TILUM-135733 format. One record per residue (C-alpha): residue number from 0; x, y, z. Coordinates in nm, 3 decimals. Example, Ala and Ser with C-alpha at 12.3 -4.5 7.8 and 13.67 -1.06 7.14 Angstrom:
REM TILUM-135733
+-----+---------+---------+---------+
: num :    east :   north :      up :
+-----+---------+---------+---------+
:   0 :   1.230 :  -0.450 :   0.780 :
:   1 :   1.367 :  -0.106 :   0.714 :
+-----+---------+---------+---------+
//
This chain:
REM TILUM-135733
+-----+---------+---------+---------+
: num :    east :   north :      up :
+-----+---------+---------+---------+
:   0 :  -0.018 :  -0.008 :   0.042 :
:   1 :   0.138 :   0.306 :  -0.111 :
:   2 :   0.264 :   0.618 :   0.108 :
:   3 :  -0.007 :   0.881 :   0.189 :
:   4 :   0.181 :   1.221 :   0.190 :
:   5 :   0.053 :   1.471 :   0.429 :
:   6 :   0.140 :   1.808 :   0.298 :
:   7 :   0.270 :   2.052 :   0.487 :
:   8 :   0.135 :   2.373 :   0.602 :
:   9 :   0.376 :   2.671 :   0.602 :
:  10 :   0.374 :   2.833 :   0.989 :
:  11 :   0.359 :   3.197 :   0.973 :
:  12 :   0.433 :   3.387 :   1.309 :
:  13 :   0.370 :   3.765 :   1.306 :
:  14 :   0.701 :   3.931 :   1.526 :
:  15 :   0.529 :   4.264 :   1.486 :
:  16 :   0.403 :   4.254 :   1.852 :
:  17 :   0.781 :   4.150 :   1.989 :
:  18 :   0.924 :   4.376 :   1.788 :
:  19 :   0.714 :   4.673 :   1.930 :
:  20 :   0.794 :   4.552 :   2.306 :
:  21 :   1.158 :   4.532 :   2.280 :
:  22 :   1.135 :   4.903 :   2.091 :
:  23 :   0.963 :   4.996 :   2.387 :
:  24 :   1.225 :   4.845 :   2.672 :
:  25 :   1.514 :   4.996 :   2.424 :
:  26 :   1.334 :   5.313 :   2.470 :
:  27 :   1.245 :   5.325 :   2.818 :
:  28 :   1.627 :   5.195 :   2.897 :
:  29 :   1.777 :   5.483 :   2.714 :
:  30 :   1.522 :   5.752 :   2.814 :
:  31 :   1.599 :   5.602 :   3.243 :
:  32 :   1.968 :   5.585 :   3.256 :
:  33 :   2.213 :   5.751 :   3.379 :
:  34 :   2.557 :   5.761 :   3.181 :
:  35 :   2.882 :   5.762 :   3.399 :
:  36 :   3.141 :   6.090 :   3.244 :
:  37 :   3.458 :   5.947 :   3.276 :
:  38 :   3.709 :   6.045 :   3.528 :
:  39 :   4.082 :   6.147 :   3.483 :
:  40 :   4.209 :   5.924 :   3.749 :
:  41 :   4.102 :   5.565 :   3.860 :
:  42 :   3.938 :   5.577 :   4.218 :
:  43 :   3.904 :   5.279 :   4.446 :
:  44 :   3.652 :   5.364 :   4.690 :
:  45 :   3.677 :   5.222 :   5.053 :
:  46 :   3.391 :   5.009 :   5.138 :
:  47 :   3.131 :   5.084 :   5.416 :
:  48 :   2.749 :   4.957 :   5.508 :
:  49 :   2.619 :   5.299 :   5.378 :
:  50 :   2.305 :   5.252 :   5.212 :
:  51 :   2.246 :   5.606 :   5.172 :
:  52 :   2.206 :   5.666 :   4.806 :
:  53 :   2.377 :   5.972 :   4.647 :
:  54 :   2.171 :   6.223 :   4.465 :
:  55 :   2.122 :   6.144 :   4.049 :
:  56 :   2.024 :   6.531 :   4.014 :
:  57 :   2.212 :   6.905 :   4.161 :
:  58 :   2.558 :   6.724 :   4.220 :
:  59 :   2.914 :   6.871 :   4.286 :
:  60 :   3.114 :   6.590 :   4.270 :
:  61 :   3.466 :   6.642 :   4.391 :
:  62 :   3.717 :   6.345 :   4.298 :
:  63 :   3.997 :   6.247 :   4.501 :
:  64 :   4.301 :   6.014 :   4.375 :
:  65 :   4.540 :   5.792 :   4.559 :
:  66 :   4.795 :   6.088 :   4.497 :
:  67 :   4.566 :   6.372 :   4.649 :
:  68 :   4.516 :   6.561 :   4.291 :
:  69 :   4.139 :   6.708 :   4.302 :
:  70 :   3.924 :   6.701 :   4.055 :
:  71 :   3.524 :   6.833 :   4.007 :
:  72 :   3.205 :   6.836 :   3.779 :
:  73 :   2.839 :   6.924 :   3.765 :
:  74 :   2.575 :   6.742 :   3.616 :
:  75 :   2.416 :   6.990 :   3.464 :
:  76 :   2.609 :   7.199 :   3.165 :
:  77 :   2.423 :   7.548 :   3.227 :
:  78 :   2.565 :   7.505 :   3.576 :
:  79 :   2.905 :   7.482 :   3.453 :
:  80 :   2.902 :   7.787 :   3.232 :
:  81 :   2.811 :   7.952 :   3.537 :
:  82 :   3.068 :   7.868 :   3.743 :
:  83 :   3.341 :   7.881 :   3.440 :
:  84 :   3.259 :   8.281 :   3.370 :
:  85 :   3.209 :   8.321 :   3.786 :
:  86 :   3.593 :   8.170 :   3.887 :
:  87 :   3.793 :   8.281 :   3.537 :
:  88 :   3.613 :   8.658 :   3.566 :
:  89 :   3.787 :   8.671 :   3.960 :
:  90 :   4.102 :   8.560 :   3.793 :
:  91 :   4.092 :   8.830 :   3.489 :
:  92 :   4.121 :   8.527 :   3.260 :
:  93 :   3.903 :   8.555 :   2.879 :
:  94 :   3.833 :   8.212 :   2.726 :
:  95 :   3.758 :   8.201 :   2.349 :
:  96 :   3.475 :   8.027 :   2.216 :
:  97 :   3.666 :   7.695 :   2.115 :
:  98 :   3.849 :   7.724 :   2.505 :
:  99 :   3.492 :   7.737 :   2.648 :
: 100 :   3.363 :   7.439 :   2.417 :
: 101 :   3.651 :   7.251 :   2.541 :
: 102 :   3.604 :   7.301 :   2.903 :
: 103 :   3.198 :   7.213 :   2.890 :
: 104 :   3.299 :   6.917 :   2.740 :
: 105 :   3.560 :   6.809 :   2.953 :
: 106 :   3.406 :   6.551 :   3.193 :
: 107 :   3.581 :   6.683 :   3.478 :
: 108 :   3.807 :   7.013 :   3.573 :
: 109 :   4.107 :   6.996 :   3.792 :
: 110 :   4.328 :   7.264 :   3.635 :
: 111 :   4.519 :   7.542 :   3.852 :
: 112 :   4.374 :   7.881 :   3.702 :
: 113 :   4.717 :   7.933 :   3.630 :
: 114 :   4.748 :   7.691 :   3.410 :
: 115 :   4.417 :   7.679 :   3.256 :
: 116 :   4.471 :   7.856 :   2.900 :
: 117 :   4.738 :   7.648 :   2.813 :
: 118 :   4.551 :   7.303 :   2.931 :
: 119 :   4.277 :   7.472 :   2.705 :
: 120 :   4.501 :   7.506 :   2.367 :
: 121 :   4.573 :   7.143 :   2.428 :
: 122 :   4.411 :   6.882 :   2.158 :
: 123 :   4.091 :   6.682 :   2.277 :
: 124 :   4.294 :   6.352 :   2.235 :
: 125 :   4.624 :   6.505 :   2.451 :
: 126 :   4.368 :   6.671 :   2.708 :
: 127 :   4.271 :   6.337 :   2.933 :
: 128 :   4.630 :   6.256 :   2.982 :
: 129 :   4.763 :   6.606 :   3.092 :
: 130 :   4.487 :   6.661 :   3.339 :
: 131 :   4.622 :   6.339 :   3.572 :
: 132 :   4.903 :   6.550 :   3.619 :
: 133 :   4.742 :   6.892 :   3.735 :
: 134 :   4.428 :   6.871 :   3.967 :
: 135 :   4.293 :   7.177 :   4.194 :
: 136 :   4.524 :   7.329 :   4.447 :
: 137 :   4.382 :   7.382 :   4.811 :
: 138 :   4.663 :   7.646 :   4.879 :
: 139 :   4.453 :   7.977 :   4.965 :
: 140 :   4.521 :   8.275 :   4.744 :
: 141 :   4.477 :   8.653 :   4.804 :
: 142 :   4.098 :   8.742 :   4.798 :
: 143 :   3.965 :   9.084 :   4.707 :
: 144 :   4.040 :   9.394 :   4.960 :
: 145 :   3.794 :   9.303 :   5.227 :
: 146 :   3.719 :   8.940 :   5.212 :
: 147 :   3.941 :   8.676 :   5.354 :
: 148 :   4.152 :   8.403 :   5.132 :
: 149 :   4.015 :   8.166 :   4.951 :
: 150 :   4.157 :   7.862 :   4.797 :
: 151 :   4.108 :   7.760 :   4.415 :
: 152 :   3.905 :   7.467 :   4.572 :
: 153 :   3.695 :   7.693 :   4.796 :
: 154 :   3.655 :   7.941 :   4.500 :
: 155 :   3.497 :   7.655 :   4.276 :
: 156 :   3.256 :   7.540 :   4.570 :
: 157 :   3.122 :   7.867 :   4.599 :
: 158 :   3.097 :   7.962 :   4.244 :
: 159 :   2.920 :   7.583 :   4.210 :
: 160 :   2.644 :   7.699 :   4.525 :
: 161 :   2.580 :   8.019 :   4.349 :
: 162 :   2.513 :   7.899 :   4.042 :
: 163 :   2.299 :   7.631 :   4.170 :
: 164 :   2.205 :   7.656 :   4.589 :
: 165 :   2.044 :   7.336 :   4.590 :
: 166 :   2.402 :   7.130 :   4.443 :
: 167 :   2.461 :   6.864 :   4.696 :
: 168 :   2.842 :   6.811 :   4.739 :
: 169 :   2.964 :   6.477 :   4.676 :
: 170 :   3.329 :   6.318 :   4.765 :
: 171 :   3.473 :   6.005 :   4.637 :
: 172 :   3.827 :   5.982 :   4.747 :
: 173 :   4.041 :   5.677 :   4.637 :
: 174 :   4.077 :   5.420 :   4.964 :
: 175 :   4.470 :   5.510 :   4.954 :
: 176 :   4.434 :   5.851 :   4.938 :
: 177 :   4.660 :   6.014 :   5.267 :
: 178 :   4.431 :   6.127 :   5.562 :
: 179 :   4.575 :   6.438 :   5.562 :
: 180 :   4.468 :   6.559 :   5.231 :
: 181 :   4.097 :   6.426 :   5.284 :
: 182 :   4.125 :   6.604 :   5.648 :
: 183 :   4.220 :   6.925 :   5.438 :
: 184 :   3.921 :   6.867 :   5.196 :
: 185 :   3.665 :   6.892 :   5.457 :
: 186 :   3.849 :   7.135 :   5.664 :
: 187 :   3.834 :   7.394 :   5.373 :
: 188 :   3.493 :   7.293 :   5.317 :
: 189 :   3.392 :   7.374 :   5.723 :
: 190 :   3.570 :   7.679 :   5.673 :
: 191 :   3.334 :   7.752 :   5.423 :
: 192 :   3.015 :   7.626 :   5.662 :
: 193 :   2.994 :   7.354 :   5.409 :
: 194 :   2.936 :   7.050 :   5.670 :
: 195 :   2.710 :   6.901 :   5.515 :
: 196 :   2.819 :   6.676 :   5.239 :
: 197 :   2.792 :   6.257 :   5.105 :
: 198 :   3.116 :   6.108 :   5.133 :
: 199 :   3.119 :   5.809 :   4.826 :
: 200 :   3.153 :   5.432 :   4.911 :
: 201 :   3.137 :   5.090 :   4.815 :
: 202 :   2.845 :   4.913 :   4.956 :
: 203 :   2.974 :   4.630 :   5.151 :
: 204 :   2.747 :   4.373 :   5.407 :
: 205 :   2.807 :   4.362 :   5.748 :
: 206 :   2.917 :   3.993 :   5.740 :
: 207 :   3.113 :   4.038 :   5.428 :
: 208 :   3.408 :   4.204 :   5.658 :
+-----+---------+---------+---------+
//
């Protein structure tokens, strides 16, 4: 008896709904993700059991490398523009449009004011490596007549809070950063009545210790 051949029907699956879901998920993650800016130096934060989270917005980030060099940034470019104009104005520095664009495009700033123009004249490819040898000074500079002397670090912090009074300070120091550097940093903030700030650490469960 001959075999009966069963005609196979083609199976067609509509993938449109799945594609729509994938696009929606991708859009959701893109809109809700917070992109971390690159940092001039690699910092390994100390461990702690604190679960307090640093805010995502209105933050003045202070990065302290293991060699004591200090760098800063803010999450809003509009705030950085105001801060830059404030501090350069105090030092009588006039930046060109190209120099301003490079400063605003830099993930973090951390160059002494005496070196700022020369640094911003470098090519963009050379800037990431060059900034590593600088750092914001914490030595006091002469103030205007009738004003107390402040360090460049304090001037940046003061300008940042004038640009955005809601900005919170978050300090991220390396586990190997000398204690005297961190103490100096905190003392300068205390001198400005900046007694509340976040210390960024790596979360570590108590049982892991």
